[in-house]
RODO-2510 file (C-alpha; in nm, 4 decimals, decimal comma):
residues 102
     n   res          X          Y          Z
     1     m    -6,4547    13,5814   -21,4012
     2     i    -6,2518    13,4515   -21,6929
     3     n    -5,9964    13,3083   -21,4544
     4     k    -6,2673    13,1325   -21,2575
     5     y    -6,4102    12,9896   -21,5809
     6     c    -6,0684    12,8776   -21,7109
     7     v    -5,9761    12,7026   -21,3876
     8     g    -6,3264    12,5552   -21,3381
     9     h    -6,3282    12,3972   -21,6843
    10     g    -5,9824    12,2433   -21,6280
    11     h    -5,8190    12,3989   -21,9369
    12     t    -5,4916    12,2217   -21,9953
    13     r    -5,1872    12,3572   -21,8172
    14     s    -4,9622    12,3094   -22,1124
    15     k    -5,1415    12,5858   -22,2958
    16     r    -5,1511    12,8261   -22,0022
    17     v    -5,0025    13,1713   -22,0376
    18     e    -4,9142    13,4081   -21,7510
    19     h    -5,1309    13,7218   -21,7264
    20     g    -5,0527    13,9327   -21,4227
    21     s    -5,0924    13,7042   -21,1211
    22     v    -5,3228    13,4499   -21,2887
    23     e    -5,2567    13,1754   -21,5407
    24     l    -5,4967    13,1419   -21,8286
    25     c    -5,5084    12,9127   -22,1293
    26     a    -5,4418    13,0805   -22,4586
    27     n    -5,8125    13,1004   -22,5508
    28     c    -5,9162    13,2526   -22,2226
    29     l    -5,6210    13,4949   -22,2321
    30     e    -5,7335    13,6054   -22,5810
    31     l    -6,0899    13,6616   -22,4564
    32     l    -5,9605    13,8669   -22,1574
    33     q    -5,7494    14,0848   -22,3853
    34     y    -6,0425    14,1346   -22,6228
    35     s    -6,2734    14,2315   -22,3368
    36     h    -6,0170    14,4871   -22,2007
    37     l    -5,9873    14,6347   -22,5529
    38     r    -6,3672    14,6695   -22,5786
    39     l    -6,3875    14,8410   -22,2334
    40     e    -6,1076    15,0807   -22,3311
    41     h    -6,3057    15,1846   -22,6369
    42     c    -6,6467    15,2030   -22,4660
    43     r    -6,8186    15,5253   -22,5535
    44     f    -6,9856    15,5448   -22,2073
    45     g    -6,6596    15,5244   -22,0103
    46     e    -6,7071    15,5460   -21,6334
    47     e    -7,0842    15,5941   -21,6710
    48     k    -7,1136    15,2523   -21,8340
    49     k    -7,4051    15,0291   -21,7422
    50     t    -7,3628    14,6570   -21,7195
    51     c    -7,3143    14,5007   -22,0627
    52     g    -7,6550    14,3289   -22,0401
    53     q    -7,8302    14,6671   -22,0216
    54     c    -7,6088    14,8480   -22,2739
    55     p    -7,7918    14,9668   -22,5869
    56     i    -7,4788    14,9107   -22,7959
    57     h    -7,3378    14,5613   -22,8379
    58     c    -6,9686    14,6207   -22,9041
    59     y    -6,8629    14,2521   -22,8905
    60     k    -6,8541    14,0520   -23,2111
    61     p    -7,1299    13,7847   -23,2077
    62     d    -6,8874    13,4931   -23,1438
    63     r    -6,7078    13,6810   -22,8607
    64     r    -7,0419    13,7870   -22,7115
    65     l    -7,1448    13,4234   -22,6907
    66     q    -6,8126    13,3348   -22,5318
    67     i    -6,8350    13,6069   -22,2684
    68     k    -7,1994    13,5113   -22,1927
    69     t    -7,0874    13,1522   -22,1347
    70     v    -6,8135    13,2753   -21,8982
    71     m    -7,0527    13,4967   -21,7045
    72     k    -7,3179    13,2269   -21,6809
    73     y    -7,0583    12,9920   -21,5248
    74     a    -6,8606    13,2387   -21,3103
    75     g    -7,1357    13,4757   -21,1998
    76     p    -7,3060    13,2603   -20,9418
    77     r    -6,9640    13,1397   -20,8154
    78     m    -6,8549    13,4993   -20,7582
    79     l    -7,0956    13,5181   -20,4642
    80     w    -6,8684    13,2789   -20,2731
    81     s    -6,5300    13,4164   -20,3683
    82     h    -6,6054    13,7900   -20,4010
    83     p    -6,9495    13,8514   -20,2449
    84     f    -6,9190    14,2352   -20,2216
    85     t    -6,8075    14,2725   -20,5842
    86     a    -7,0821    14,0350   -20,7034
    87     l    -7,3521    14,2248   -20,5105
    88     r    -7,2213    14,5623   -20,6279
    89     h    -7,2364    14,4376   -20,9908
    90     a    -7,5896    14,3145   -20,9392
    91     m    -7,6902    14,6548   -20,7939
    92     d    -7,5268    14,8319   -21,0914
    93     g    -7,7548    14,6221   -21,3122
    94     i    -8,0627    14,7206   -21,1147
    95     i    -8,0079    15,0891   -21,0315
    96     g    -7,7266    15,1896   -21,2669
    97     p    -7,3573    15,2573   -21,2044
    98     r    -7,2295    15,4320   -20,8934
    99     e    -7,1203    15,7930   -20,9248
   100     k    -6,7476    15,8417   -20,9363
   101     r    -6,6091    15,9562   -20,6034
   102     v    -6,3711    16,2484   -20,6091
***
């Protein structure tokens, strides 16, 4: 989602930094790293609900606003590029996370 947001907002190429197979501007890369850190330390682990339904808000207020902005932009666009993932995420929000398959 952050990649879709970064590209869609035309963040300048001169500030882009390589992260895996995607290029992100420095601000988006920092947000991505922050979100990964928060997920690693999530007390719910694999049983985690979607962030919108979580009783604990682990993001700092400014980061929370940033990630909401990213999701508001990229969420609807995910239906076109990754429809299965987008629908699965929506279902997780409605009925809760899937059970882990062994």
